[in-house]
C-alpha positions in Angstrom: 175.1 165.3 84.0 178.8 164.8 83.3 179.5 162.8 80.2 182.6 160.5 80.3 184.7 161.7 77.5 186.4 158.2 77.3 183.0 156.8 76.3 183.0 158.9 73.2 186.5 157.9 72.1 186.1 154.2 72.4 186.7 152.2 69.2 183.1 150.9 69.2 181.6 154.5 69.7 183.9 155.7 66.8 182.6 153.1 64.6 179.0 153.7 65.4 179.4 157.4 64.9 181.1 156.9 61.5 178.2 154.6 60.5 175.6 157.1 61.6 177.5 159.9 59.8 177.6 157.9 56.6 173.8 157.0 56.9 172.7 160.6 57.4 175.1 161.9 54.7 173.4 159.8 52.1 170.5 162.1 51.8 172.6 165.2 51.3 175.1 163.5 48.9 172.5 162.0 46.6 170.5 165.3 46.5 173.6 167.4 45.8 174.9 168.0 42.1 178.3 166.7 42.9 177.2 164.5 45.8 178.1 161.2 44.3 181.7 162.3 44.3 181.4 163.2 48.0 180.2 159.7 48.8 183.0 158.1 46.9 185.5 160.2 48.6 184.2 159.7 52.1 183.3 156.1 52.0 186.6 155.0 50.4 188.5 156.6 53.2 190.1 153.7 55.2 188.3 154.4 58.5 184.8 154.6 56.8 185.6 151.6 54.5 186.4 149.6 57.6 183.1 150.8 59.2 181.3 149.6 56.1 183.0 146.2 56.1 182.7 145.7 59.9 179.2 146.7 60.7 177.4 148.4 57.8 177.3 146.3 54.9 174.1 147.8 53.8 176.0 150.9 52.8 177.9 149.1 50.1 174.8 149.4 47.8 175.0 153.2 48.0 178.7 153.3 47.3 178.4 150.9 44.4 175.7 153.0 43.0 177.7 156.2 43.4 180.6 154.5 41.5 178.5 152.9 38.7 176.4 156.0 37.9 179.4 158.4 37.9 181.2 158.3 34.6 184.1 160.2 35.9 184.7 157.8 38.7 184.3 154.5 37.0 187.9 153.9 37.3 187.1 153.0 40.9 185.2 149.8 39.8 188.2 147.6 40.4 188.7 149.0 43.9 184.9 148.7 44.7 185.0 145.0 43.6 187.9 144.3 46.0 185.8 145.9 48.7 182.8 143.8 47.9 
């Protein structure tokens, strides 16, 4: 079966793919020693932050947890509050 490459590059598909990536990455990040930094770095990228704010509000709780429990990244609290 031939897959239409335009379908994969549509903005809606890109949004959904980012949400799935973030969702599945949670298990890896929260089980890795330095994973909370990874979540913060990934989720605060504009395209992923946009995906959270647009269609994945439930992922905000994981981002908030990663920032709050990570003493070295608490400087991100003001930015997190802006997002919320």
